[in-house]
Steps between C-alpha positions, in 0.01 A plus 500: 500500500636841402609736776376853436724793585356852531534843654233714664164619367512803271847385397773749434814436295697345786213267591466373144866467413605353835244222444676434170850513646409277793338253262825484303694457824275206587557346154876521543459337841332210316140589583382531140122477551448865595313789338526874565149652499355835604213608725388778267553659160833660409532874554649707216845512659515123538366444150771731365766281663345175374469639146854644503653167597256303286361291782148359495249656740438265791165333549267681743329289766219585741523179705760225526356212703301389196821412316776436756560416863836677530606861440800723553471870583725784393491869588233454770393287791192665650196288420274796417742591220511148360269276298148465637533129588853514637392314817391200290847419365841421641756780486832336420716812484502878543755748371426855608631838608201627701389478860353169617138530615178295494695195387508146633533150359421152625817348358869601487604699196792676336489868597749767402439868561752783507455874565629601159359677197310230310416133493710462186801621701453210741457252214810631323699426815355148501606449138852614587521275805417194288706607199188487281483666157294811429413544133503848341120493480457408866767753601300770329180399676672481839654840440156634411361383834784667689467822298128507575530445874796736549391764247828454317695501828342825622261354757604488866437124481813473283791324669862433407379162373301666220776750425733206443279250317288724279796600280602134487155396379491787250832380356370143462181632341688734266309813594595856586375516859401866506346510156300179538407566863358845435308378194348215701399721791346758269299224328318454830411866545264553205193599695306583185496128420374406848146497630423652840474146638840407359652806662344423837531120507780428253766470772295483820565276801295433811637515854364429848600794716376503856196296402415737213487394137736742325537504123803679358531562127785661314526644150814634336483817292732748336266793569276510810270745323372208294367346823363829631302544179322170569482529878120508532454185292788328678349578841160372385667174394680469833165547677335235285779247552517564875126457547488189280794326669467619859816712518500730804763720341610536138818696437628564149858619460578675170878504454696732272784271389707786361495722811460224765199661662147371566149622577252302706123474447266349757158347522359366826583529866821572681611828340651587836709183490641589158582854605665370815702245304640749252508814717295693244145616441266447208455834321182669379513287184504179708861428409780393730843620391766230547833646391771241454258209544521238221500162678176351633693221672753716683349850523124443515412169666732522806393848621134417430528174692649688794226764491219244484646295785589797725 
């Protein structure tokens, strides 16, 4: 029976490509009956990377227990971010770079998590430790995941690991790191091609914070004015999604990838918690200025968690 490997819901480039790289790692270990799949459609940035390196788009699955009894997780561990029937299958392995929360298994498993910039960074180290081969195509996809998660090494999540290995992967892939990286990131910022729902939910994750259901979305842009022009429709969509799914708080972070600044938009309760977390107030236009904030994992979730649990 095929073991399915996948990242989180609303997959970003690191989630998709780390499933592919970990599947190849498993094949070189001798575990050939594996398949990298995705828990959602590709976003434009990810599709750009797949097209550039001529890799087929992975199959999208909604459930997994109907076709396998064993899965491996990459780029996530929290059950609310995973496949709907995750509790009905055996988790054989996890490779991640996030916090560990809302996660337990009945059986022992392989688990590797490091506080570094991307899941592909962890998997690259695993390839090196085993002396496994990384093809130019796979190197390009792994580099794409690291570029995405570190914003081309500009995010505060970037570590010396990424600064070392990203040029190495770019060399194997035969790409100019700056030229390709900027083109890939910009491919994901075309808001004109995105619906309001895609902006709000395209890269959203759910968190349990102090017993509250907190949804945090993030969209990358090259001009925040594009988001401001659609703010009313975006807020209506946040309201609809929150009421439909039972989110107590829905925060959308719009990030200017060129200037490394963000603006926050809120629907729901706990405005005071957000203002406490970031030491700032929502203005008259219902916007929260977040200068220097680009990383949900490092700059948004930890202070929010602390504020909700205070």
